[in-house]
C-alpha positions as CSV (number, residue, x, y, z in Angstrom):
1,M,12.0,18.3,17.7
2,A,8.5,19.2,18.7
3,K,7.9,19.6,22.5
4,S,5.6,17.1,24.2
5,T,3.4,19.9,25.3
6,D,2.7,20.7,21.7
7,R,1.0,17.4,21.4
8,T,2.4,16.9,17.9
9,I,4.2,14.0,16.4
10,L,6.3,15.2,13.6
11,S,9.0,17.9,13.8
12,T,9.5,20.3,11.0
13,S,12.8,18.7,10.0
14,E,11.2,15.2,9.8
15,G,9.0,16.2,6.9
16,P,5.5,15.2,5.7
17,A,3.7,11.9,6.2
18,F,4.0,10.9,2.5
19,E,6.2,11.3,-0.5
20,V,5.3,11.3,-4.2
21,H,7.5,9.6,-6.7
22,N,7.2,10.3,-10.5
23,P,4.4,12.8,-10.0
24,E,4.0,13.3,-13.8
25,G,3.7,9.6,-14.5
26,A,1.6,9.0,-17.6
27,S,0.5,5.5,-16.8
28,E,-3.1,4.7,-15.9
29,V,-1.8,2.9,-12.8
30,L,-1.6,4.9,-9.6
31,L,0.6,3.1,-7.1
32,V,0.2,3.3,-3.3
33,C,2.6,1.9,-0.7
34,E,1.0,2.3,2.8
35,H,3.7,0.3,4.7
36,A,6.8,1.7,3.0
37,S,8.8,2.8,5.9
38,K,9.9,1.6,9.4
39,T,10.8,5.2,10.5
40,I,9.4,6.2,13.8
41,P,9.3,10.1,14.6
42,A,11.9,11.1,17.2
43,S,9.1,12.4,19.5
44,L,7.9,8.9,20.1
45,N,11.1,7.4,21.5
46,N,11.0,4.5,19.2
47,L,7.7,3.5,20.8
48,D,9.8,2.0,23.6
49,L,10.6,-1.0,21.3
50,D,13.9,-2.8,21.1
51,R,15.7,-2.2,17.8
52,P,15.1,-5.7,16.3
53,T,11.3,-5.3,16.8
54,S,11.2,-1.8,15.2
55,D,13.3,-3.1,12.3
56,S,11.1,-6.2,11.8
57,H,8.1,-6.8,9.5
58,V,5.7,-5.7,12.2
59,A,6.9,-2.1,11.7
60,W,6.7,-2.0,7.9
61,D,6.6,-4.2,4.7
62,P,10.2,-5.0,3.8
63,G,10.9,-4.8,0.1
64,A,7.5,-3.3,-0.7
65,L,8.8,0.2,-1.5
66,A,11.6,-1.0,-3.6
67,V,9.3,-3.1,-5.7
68,A,6.9,-0.2,-6.0
69,E,9.7,2.1,-7.1
70,H,10.7,-0.3,-9.8
71,L,7.1,-0.6,-10.9
72,S,6.8,3.1,-11.0
73,A,9.8,3.3,-13.3
74,K,8.7,0.3,-15.6
75,L,5.1,1.6,-16.0
76,D,5.8,5.3,-15.8
77,A,3.3,5.4,-12.9
78,T,3.0,7.9,-10.0
79,L,3.7,6.3,-6.6
80,I,2.5,7.7,-3.2
81,A,4.3,6.2,-0.3
82,A,3.9,6.5,3.5
83,R,7.0,7.8,5.3
84,Y,6.5,6.5,8.8
85,S,6.0,3.1,10.4
86,R,2.6,1.5,10.4
87,L,3.2,1.1,14.2
88,V,2.9,4.9,14.5
89,Y,-0.2,4.9,12.3
90,D,-1.3,2.2,9.7
91,C,-2.4,4.2,6.8
92,N,-4.3,1.2,5.5
93,R,-6.7,1.4,8.5
94,P,-9.4,3.9,9.5
95,P,-9.0,5.7,12.8
96,E,-11.6,3.7,14.5
97,A,-9.9,0.4,13.7
98,D,-8.0,-1.3,16.5
99,G,-5.1,-1.9,14.1
100,A,-4.7,1.8,13.2
101,M,-2.3,2.3,16.2
102,P,-1.8,-1.3,17.3
103,A,-1.1,-2.3,20.8
104,K,-0.1,-5.7,19.7
105,S,1.1,-6.9,16.3
106,E,1.2,-10.6,15.8
107,I,3.1,-11.8,18.9
108,F,4.7,-8.4,19.6
109,F,3.4,-6.1,22.2
110,I,4.0,-2.3,21.1
111,A,5.0,-0.7,24.4
112,G,4.6,2.9,23.1
113,N,1.0,2.1,21.9
114,Q,-0.4,0.8,25.1
115,N,-3.4,2.8,26.6
116,L,-2.9,5.7,24.3
117,P,-4.7,8.9,25.4
118,A,-7.3,10.4,23.1
119,E,-5.2,13.4,22.4
120,A,-2.2,11.2,21.2
121,K,-4.5,9.3,18.9
122,T,-5.9,12.5,17.5
123,S,-2.4,13.9,16.8
124,R,-1.4,10.7,14.9
125,V,-4.6,10.8,12.8
126,A,-4.1,14.5,12.0
127,E,-0.4,14.3,11.3
128,I,-0.1,11.0,9.5
129,Y,-3.3,9.4,8.2
130,V,-5.2,12.6,7.0
131,P,-2.3,14.0,5.0
132,F,-1.6,10.6,3.4
133,T,-5.2,9.9,2.5
134,N,-5.7,13.4,1.3
135,A,-2.7,13.0,-0.9
136,I,-4.3,10.1,-2.7
137,K,-7.7,11.7,-2.9
138,D,-6.3,14.9,-4.3
139,R,-4.1,13.0,-6.8
140,I,-7.2,11.0,-8.1
141,A,-9.3,14.2,-8.3
142,A,-6.6,15.9,-10.3
143,R,-6.1,13.0,-12.7
144,S,-9.9,12.9,-13.2
145,E,-10.0,16.6,-14.0
146,S,-7.3,16.3,-16.5
147,G,-8.8,13.3,-18.1
148,Q,-6.1,10.8,-17.0
149,P,-7.7,7.5,-16.0
150,T,-6.8,5.8,-12.8
151,A,-6.4,2.2,-11.7
152,L,-5.4,2.1,-8.1
153,V,-2.7,-0.5,-7.1
154,T,-1.4,-0.9,-3.6
155,I,1.8,-2.7,-3.0
156,H,2.5,-4.8,0.3
157,S,4.8,-7.5,1.4
158,F,4.1,-10.2,4.1
159,T,6.3,-12.4,6.3
160,P,6.8,-16.0,5.3
161,I,6.2,-17.2,8.8
162,Y,3.2,-16.0,10.8
163,F,2.4,-17.2,14.3
164,G,4.9,-20.0,13.7
165,E,3.3,-21.3,10.4
166,M,5.0,-21.2,7.1
167,R,2.9,-19.6,4.4
168,K,3.0,-21.4,1.0
169,V,1.4,-18.5,-1.0
170,E,4.1,-16.3,-2.6
171,L,1.9,-13.6,-4.4
172,G,-1.5,-12.5,-3.1
173,I,-3.9,-10.7,-5.4
174,L,-6.5,-9.1,-3.1
175,H,-9.7,-7.3,-3.9
176,D,-12.8,-6.0,-2.0
177,S,-16.3,-5.9,-3.6
178,D,-14.9,-5.1,-7.1
179,A,-12.7,-8.0,-8.3
180,T,-12.5,-6.9,-11.9
181,L,-8.7,-6.1,-12.1
182,A,-7.8,-8.8,-9.5
183,E,-9.5,-11.5,-11.6
184,A,-7.9,-10.3,-14.8
185,M,-4.5,-10.8,-13.1
186,L,-5.4,-14.1,-11.7
187,R,-6.1,-15.4,-15.2
188,L,-2.5,-14.7,-16.1
189,P,0.5,-17.0,-15.5
190,S,3.0,-16.3,-12.8
191,T,6.3,-17.7,-11.6
192,M,5.1,-17.4,-8.1
193,N,2.4,-19.4,-6.1
194,M,-0.4,-16.9,-6.7
195,Q,-3.6,-16.9,-4.7
196,C,-6.7,-14.8,-4.5
197,N,-7.3,-12.9,-1.2
198,Q,-4.4,-14.6,0.5
199,P,-2.7,-14.4,3.0
200,Y,-5.4,-11.7,3.9
201,G,-8.7,-10.7,2.6
202,P,-11.4,-8.1,3.1
203,D,-12.6,-9.7,6.2
204,D,-9.2,-9.0,7.8
205,G,-9.7,-5.2,7.2
206,V,-6.8,-4.9,4.9
207,T,-8.6,-3.3,1.9
208,H,-9.3,0.0,3.5
209,T,-7.4,2.1,0.8
210,L,-9.3,0.4,-1.9
211,K,-12.6,1.0,-0.2
212,L,-11.8,4.6,0.5
213,H,-10.5,5.8,-2.8
214,A,-11.2,3.2,-5.6
215,L,-14.7,1.9,-4.9
216,P,-16.5,5.2,-4.4
217,N,-14.8,6.5,-7.6
218,G,-15.5,3.4,-9.7
219,L,-11.7,2.9,-10.3
220,L,-10.2,-0.4,-11.3
221,N,-8.2,-1.5,-8.3
222,V,-6.1,-4.3,-6.7
223,M,-4.0,-4.9,-3.6
224,I,-0.8,-6.9,-4.3
225,E,1.0,-8.8,-1.4
226,I,4.4,-10.3,-2.0
227,R,6.0,-12.8,0.4
228,N,9.0,-10.7,1.6
229,D,11.7,-13.6,1.4
230,L,11.3,-13.3,-2.4
231,I,12.2,-9.6,-2.5
232,V,15.2,-9.2,-0.3
233,T,17.9,-8.2,-2.8
234,E,17.6,-5.5,-5.5
235,T,17.9,-8.2,-8.1
236,E,14.8,-10.0,-6.6
237,Q,12.9,-6.8,-6.2
238,E,13.4,-5.9,-9.8
239,K,12.6,-9.3,-11.1
240,V,9.2,-9.3,-9.2
241,A,8.5,-5.8,-10.3
242,A,9.2,-6.8,-14.0
243,E,6.7,-9.7,-13.6
244,L,4.0,-7.5,-11.9
245,S,4.6,-4.8,-14.6
246,E,3.8,-7.3,-17.3
247,M,0.9,-8.7,-15.5
248,L,-0.7,-5.4,-14.8
249,T,-0.2,-4.2,-18.4
250,K,-1.8,-7.4,-19.8
251,A,-4.6,-7.4,-17.3
252,L,-5.5,-3.7,-17.9
253,A,-5.2,-4.3,-21.7
254,S,-7.7,-7.1,-21.5
255,L,-10.1,-4.8,-19.7
256,H,-9.9,-2.0,-22.3
257,I,-10.6,-4.0,-25.4
258,P,-11.8,-1.5,-28.0
259,A,-15.3,-2.1,-29.3
260,P,-15.4,-3.8,-32.7
261,K,-15.6,-1.5,-35.7
262,P,-18.9,-1.6,-37.5
263,E,-18.9,-3.5,-40.8
264,A,-18.7,-1.4,-43.9
265,S,-22.0,-0.8,-45.6
266,H,-22.5,-2.5,-49.0
267,A,-25.5,-0.5,-50.1
């Protein structure tokens, strides 16, 4: 384990900030799961949280990685997933955002994030956020160079009860300034209560990955939020992934309609 005097977060044995599944995936879809893990590096002493809190939804998006993995397999899509808790660093937030290293999440105070010194923040940015975002950036660049198109799709889950209120929405289809893919998905039927920019939207600062990687590159993009009580078991996770796979396939096909062939000349 790294010594505290090194001012580093991750030990060599703990590995990098991200993992890549199906790196040779042929699909247009590039999947990203920013809140895939609840793991907290040993050097941070579990952020001084009790185990129930560090296992809860405030630390990660339960079920999101499993759904993303099933989607990766069904679509033959590459998936880039974060390997550490969003309480250490939320990879869907820029370094300047209060929520990047949250001192409070919903009703939970995060003891190990209170009054973080500048050097601690710098270490988390350098060891967690930068490698993760560079992995996405480099993957998009490599796909572009090889002629492989990219539609960026991020996978998240959300708690059914937030600040004591039950959320009726079951599937959120989120977008920032480019709603092309989101709108194509929203036109399709779903077995779930599907809503646009719910339970969060751009004003909540949740579209950072889309803004950083998709919009500047002109990529089709969407953020998908699934209520986590619907994806507890593997059967449920695979069922939701199957539905999302079909929706994404149909939505992308609708946006790539070939131009009509010119009529044959009768000269």
